[in-house]
C-alpha positions, 0 to 999 in steps of 0.5 A: 545570580538567581535572576541570571540562573532563571533564564537559563534553560535545561538541556536534558529537560529541553531534550526529552521535550523534543523527544516526546514531541517527535513520538507523538507526531510519529505516534499520530502519523501512524494512527492516521495511516492505520486508519486511513488503510483499514477504511478504505480496506472495509469501505472497498468490500462494503462497495464490492461486496454488500448485500444492501447495496448489490452491485456487481460491477467491481470494474466500475467502482475501481474505474470510478475511484480512478477517477477520483484520483485524477480529479484530487490530483489536479485540484491539488496542483491548482490550489498551489498556485493561491497556496504557498509552497510552505503550506501545501507541498505539490507538484504542477501536473498537466496532461503530457501525452509524451509523459503518459506513453512512457508511463503505459507500460506501468499503467498496465500492471497498475490496473492489473493490481487495483482489478484484482486486487478489489476481485480479490477482496470481493469474493475472500472478505476482509478477514482472510484477504490478508491472507489470500493476497499474501504472496507479494513478498514470495513474487518479489523475490521471485521477480527480482532474480527474473528481470533484474538478476538479483538474488536472496539471502537464505534468511530472506528465503526462510522468510518466505517459505513461511509466507508459503506454509502460512498461505497453504495452511489459511487455504486448508482451514478456510476450506475446511469452515467451508468459506474458501472462494478458489475464485478469490484465491486465483485474484490474490495470487494474480494481485500479489504478482501485480503488486510486485510487478508494480514496485519494479516498474515504477523504479523504471517509470519514477525519471520519466516524472522528475521522480515524482511520485504525485505526478506518477500518480496523476499519469498513472490513473489517467491511463487507467481512466482511458483503459477502463472504458474498453473493459467497461464495455467488454464486461458489460458492467454498463448494463449493470449499472444502467439496471442498478436501482440506487444510481440516482441515489446521494448516498450512493455517490456519496460512499463511492467519492469517499472510496476514491478519497480514501484511495487517494489518501492512502499514497499520501499518509504512505508517504506521511509515515515513511517521510517521519520513520523509515521504509523498515518502520513503514513495512513492519507497521504494515504488518502490524496493520494487517494483523488490526485488521484481521482482528477487527473483521472476525469481530465485526462480521461476527465470525469463529475462526479455528486456532489452525486458522489463526496460526496460518495469519500468524505465520504469513505476518510473522514470515512478512515481518521477518523478511522486512527485518532481515531486509533491513539489516541487509540494507544497513549493512550495505550502507556501512560498508562503504563508510567503513572501507573508506575509515581503513583506507585512512588508517592505511593512509596514515601508517605509510 
């Protein structure tokens, strides 16, 4: 009897072990997302505005990162021919002019998003970057109403009001400290608008690439590489590059390539975090990451900030968190309604 019982597993213990394994996996994925995202911001800040590098060519930095993304997409696509699908899940990508043309409107918005994003980071710095580029939620509400005729609940609008209040207070405090760049704020507002437009156009264009985010990434960046050439010529950055004294240094190209790799990786780890958690949890994690990023930046750059400056950051992050939470509850309520109505129909059918 003792021998027979020894082989039996404890279901409760097995359940606890499975929960622990799942919790560890989620924790590792969230940590990976935080590491990649925060490192990418600091790395871009170094490439865009480092006194030791002294390279004033934000368009070229962005262009090179697009080139790296295209190369990585094509390389991973080729690897699928020799690596089993269960080991490397990546769609096949190839140049298709028809698809390139259909993705072009999104690519224009995408270029605006990454250019203004980098210009905002260049002029504002990492510590104020969260506040400077916080209006994407507000633009999401405005553009959803204008373009898609979607209304927003009063609680979500209240959350947007808190974000706007934090944004205005942040500008006031940054100005009081003498570190405000109105050009950086301008680029931050444009970047926020492009982020919202990018989300709207992505939904429209996804069917053209069979719903594959990776195919969309590939075509988006191919278009971006092509469209960047006239921008580089018009901006005069090619002349800046020719006079750049570190153009032949391996360290410079290594950091540039690393920036491109992290830019590509952020798409992968974002997908992983959503897969292992949920879109709502991903947005909450992103808000918490922005808070940690701000604190790290203040310590790293040895800055001293006032109480009201920190209050502006907390208002922006708190408003973003509340908006995410409200939208999550609204989505859950919408999903539950068909189930409830179906149950009511069944009850009435039984009553008849």
